[in-house]
C-alpha positions in Angstrom: 1.8 -19.2 2.6 0.1 -16.6 4.9 -0.9 -13.7 2.4 -1.1 -10.5 4.2 -2.6 -7.1 2.7 -1.4 -3.7 3.9 -4.0 -0.8 3.7 -2.6 2.7 4.0 -3.7 6.5 3.7 -0.6 8.4 3.9 3.3 8.4 3.6 3.5 4.8 4.3 6.8 4.6 6.4 5.3 1.5 8.3 4.1 -0.1 5.2 7.3 0.0 3.5 9.2 -1.3 6.6 6.6 -4.4 6.7 7.2 -4.8 2.8 10.7 -4.9 3.2 10.7 -7.1 6.2 8.3 -9.5 4.5 11.0 -10.7 1.7 12.8 -12.5 4.2 10.1 -14.4 5.8 9.4 -17.9 4.6 5.7 -18.5 5.7 4.2 -15.0 4.9 4.2 -12.7 2.0 2.7 -9.3 1.1 1.1 -9.3 -2.4 -1.3 -6.5 -1.8 -1.2 -2.7 -0.5 -4.4 -0.8 -1.1 -4.1 3.0 -0.8 -7.4 5.2 -0.4 -5.6 8.5 -1.1 -4.3 9.5 -4.5 -1.8 11.8 -2.8 -0.3 8.7 -1.0 3.4 8.5 -2.0 2.9 4.6 -1.6 1.5 4.7 -5.1 4.8 5.0 -6.7 7.1 3.8 -4.1 5.6 0.3 -4.0 5.8 0.0 -7.8 9.1 1.0 -7.8 10.4 -1.0 -5.4 8.5 -3.9 -4.9 7.0 -4.4 -8.6 5.9 -7.9 -7.8 3.3 -6.3 -5.1 0.0 -5.1 -6.3 -0.7 -1.6 -5.3 -4.5 -0.4 -5.7 -5.9 2.8 -5.1 -9.5 2.3 -3.9 -11.0 6.0 -2.9 -14.2 6.6 -1.1 -16.9 7.7 -3.6 -17.9 11.3 -3.0 -21.4 11.4 -4.2 -23.3 9.2 -1.8 -24.3 9.5 2.1 -21.4 8.6 4.6 -23.0 5.2 5.4 -23.3 4.1 1.9 -19.7 5.7 1.1 -18.3 3.2 3.7 -20.2 0.3 2.4 -19.5 0.7 -1.2 -15.6 1.3 -0.4 -15.4 -1.8 1.9 -17.0 -3.8 -0.7 -14.7 -2.7 -3.4 -11.8 -3.5 -1.2 -13.0 -6.7 -0.1 -13.5 -7.7 -3.9 -9.6 -7.2 -4.2 -9.0 -8.8 -0.8 -10.7 -11.8 -2.1 -9.1 -11.7 -5.6 -5.6 -11.7 -3.9 -6.8 -14.2 -1.2 -5.7 -12.4 1.7 -5.8 -14.0 5.2 -4.8 -10.9 7.2 -5.1 -7.2 7.0 -2.2 -4.9 8.6 -3.3 -1.4 8.9 -0.4 1.1 8.4 -1.4 4.7 8.6 -5.0 3.6 7.3 -7.1 6.7 8.8 -10.7 5.0 8.6 -12.5 2.9 11.0 -13.0 -0.5 9.6 -16.6 -1.1 9.3 -18.6 -4.1 9.6 -18.1 -5.3 6.0 -14.4 -6.0 6.6 -14.7 -7.1 10.1 -17.2 -9.7 9.1 -15.1 -11.0 6.4 -11.9 -11.2 8.4 -13.1 -12.8 11.5 -12.1 -16.5 12.2 -14.9 -17.3 14.7 -12.6 -16.0 17.7 -11.2 -12.6 16.7 -10.8 -10.3 14.0 -7.9 -10.8 11.5 -7.3 -7.0 11.1 -4.1 -5.7 12.9 -3.7 -2.0 13.7 -0.5 0.4 14.9 -1.2 3.0 17.4 1.1 5.7 18.4 0.2 5.8 21.9 -0.2 3.2 25.0 -3.6 2.4 24.5 -6.0 2.9 26.4 -4.7 6.4 26.5 -5.1 8.7 23.3 -7.0 6.9 21.2 -7.8 8.1 17.7 -5.9 11.1 15.9 -2.6 13.1 16.9 -2.2 10.6 19.8 1.8 11.6 19.7 0.3 15.5 20.1 -2.0 14.4 22.4 0.7 12.4 24.6 3.2 15.6 24.4 0.7 18.0 25.3 -0.2 16.0 28.4 3.5 16.3 29.2 3.6 12.2 29.6 7.0 11.1 30.9 6.6 7.7 29.3 4.8 7.2 26.0 4.7 4.3 23.4 3.4 2.2 20.7 0.5 -0.2 20.7 -0.2 -3.3 18.1 -3.7 -4.3 18.7 -6.4 -6.3 16.8 -9.2 -4.2 15.0 -12.8 -4.3 16.3 -15.9 -1.9 15.7 -14.3 0.6 18.4 -11.9 3.5 17.9 -8.6 1.7 18.8 -10.8 -0.6 21.3 -9.6 -3.9 20.1 -7.6 -6.5 22.0 -3.6 -5.7 22.4 -1.1 -7.5 21.0 1.9 -5.8 22.2 3.0 -2.5 23.7 6.4 -1.0 23.8 7.6 2.3 25.5 9.9 5.1 25.3 11.0 7.9 27.6 10.2 11.5 26.9 13.7 13.4 27.3 13.6 16.8 29.2 14.8 18.6 26.0 12.5 16.9 23.5 10.8 19.2 21.1 7.5 17.8 19.6 9.5 16.8 16.5 12.0 14.8 18.7 9.4 12.9 20.4 7.5 11.7 17.4 10.7 10.9 15.5 11.5 8.4 18.7 7.9 7.2 18.3 8.2 6.4 14.9 11.6 4.6 15.4 9.8 2.5 17.6 6.9 1.8 15.4 9.4 0.7 12.5 10.8 -1.9 15.0 7.7 -3.4 16.6 5.5 -3.7 13.5 7.7 -6.1 11.9 8.3 -7.8 14.8 4.6 -8.7 14.8 4.9 -9.8 11.2 7.9 -12.1 12.0 5.4 -13.5 15.0 2.6 -14.1 12.6 5.1 -15.9 10.0 6.6 -18.2 12.9 3.3 -19.0 14.4 0.9 -18.9 11.7 -1.5 -16.8 13.9 -1.4 -14.1 16.5 
């Protein structure tokens, strides 16, 4: 079995879609969810809906320098990932740049085995608030990108992209909702692709 961990920070809608989808896959499982915010709803929803999945809260230590915090945090995460024999990491609303500790650990000699979903047609609008940026820029076509993670900010090789059109009457909330609906369809497809091919 390919063992996938989901890393998340917030509400976890994509994480839950991945967990539900993985139940129907034959060569892939998600035994671990790591959350870095104690306010995340995933801490309860995963326990309630997927009691067989280990959900771990690993917060960033606040008493160290920025560089030390990232190293300590990623070393703690890596210990849990190794304990669960994780092959791939899927980021689902994980709000931190992945650092060298995890990048090195999840590299197979050709690529990093860490995957992210981003709410824009990269390379447009990397970073935070991509929906808002696209909306304010009056983009007529926007979309979702699935990409490998590297050391840059949303710069890794693209795995898949899908688009949606902005309607003339769209509020920002309408625009975001249609983007989210596309996220919830596209990310599980990539999980299926990994299940079927054993790689991406």
